N, C-alpha and C positions, 0 to 999 in steps of 0.2 A: 504494500500500500504506500509505503514511503517513496518508492521509485515512481509510482503513479503521481503522487503529489509533486515531486520534484519535476517530473516531466511536464505536468500541467502548469506549474509555476514558471518553468522555462518558456513554455509556449506563450503564457501571458506576457512575460517580459519581451519576448520577440514581437508580439502583437503591439505592445505599447511602443516599442522602439520603431516599428514600421509605421505606425500611425504618426508618431512624432516626426519621422522622416518625411512623410507625406505633407504634414503641416509646414515644415521647413521648406520643402520644395515649392509649395503653393505661395508662401511668403516671398521666396526668391523670384518665382515667376511673375508675381504681381509687381515686384520692384523692377524687374527687367522690362516689363511692359510699360510701366510708368516712365522709365528712362528712355525707352524707344519713342514714346509719345512726345516727351520733351525734346528729343533730338529732331523728330519730324517737325515740331512747331518751330524750333530754332532754324532748321533748314528752310522752311517756308518763309519765315521772316527775313532771313538773309537773302534768299532768292528774290523776294519782293523788293528789298532795298537795292540789290544789284540791278534789277531791271529798271527801277526808277532812276538810278544814277546813270545807267546807260542811255535811257531815254533823254535825260537832261543833257548829257554830252552830245548825243546825236542832234538834238534840237539846237544846241548852242553852236555846233560846228556846221550846221546846215547853211547852205548858201541862199535858200529860198524860204524856209519855214518862218523865220522871224518877220520877213517882209509880208508874207501872207497874213500872219496874225496881226501885224500892224494895220493892214488894210481893213481887218475885221474889228478893229478897236483895241487890240492888245491881247496878250496871252491871258491875262486875268479877267478880261471882259466876259461876262456871261452872255450867252446867246439870247437874243430877242428877235423874233421874226420880223418885226417892223422897225427895228432900231438901226443903229450904225453898223451892225454886223451882217449886212446883206451880202450873201454869197454871190449875188449878181455882179458885184464889183470885181470879181476875180476872173482872170482869163481862163480858158479851157485847161491849159497846162497847170495853172495854179490850183484850180478846182480839183483836178486829178491828183495832184500832189497832196492837197489837203485831205481828199478822200482816203488815200492810202495811209497817210499819217494818222488820221482819226480812226480808221479801221484798226490799225495796229494798237492804238491806245485803248480802243474798245476791247480788243482781244486780251490785252494785258489785264485790264480791269476785270473782265469776265473771269479770267484765271484766278486772280486774287480773290474775287468774290467767292468762287468755288472753294478756295482754300479756307476762307472764312466760314462758309457753310459747313465744311467738313470738320471745323473746330481747330484748325491750325493757325488761325489768326484771331486776335482778341476782338472783343465787341467794338471797342473804339475804332480800331483799324477797319473793321468791316463796315461800320457806319460811315467812316470817312471815304472809303472807296465808293460806297453807294451814293453819297452826296456829290462827290466829284463826277461820277457818271451821270447823275441827274442833271447837272449843269451842262453837260454835253449832249444829252439825249435828243433834244429838239434839233440840234445841228446834225446829229447822226441821221435822224429821220430825213431831214431835208437833203442831205447828201446821198441818201439811199442806202445807208449802211444798216444791215440787219444785225441785231444784237444776238450774239452767240450765248448759249446756255439758257435753259428754260427758267431756272431759279432767278438768274440775273435779269432776264427779260421781264419776268413777272414782278420783280422788285422795282423795276424802273417804270412800269405801267401805272 
């Protein structure tokens, strides 16, 4: 009988050790998932900043974009359909260049908004992206630019 009790006692200890190992494994897995999520958030944030910096450099080095925006009232000028931002003042080439530039901006913003929806960008950043896009939305429509991304399009409507 003593051997049976020792055998049962050993099994109990093995079971306790195995359960403890499972708990430790789950804690480590949770920590690794948290770290992976933080890494993904950081990567999305850095990618967003890199894209914004590259966009600013491209705009600044452009031979034609600053002039186009000056004709439209300046870079910071909001679009107003019957205001000084009339696209009719642009030549066909300027309008084409503006179309391609604004389409690129829209695609970048759509990608950033998707990262926000997925939880990789914070609330303030997501709202800032949305507000910036809303200031450009009417111009995009007048240029014939279709907004990419169902969530992004719905948020702008």
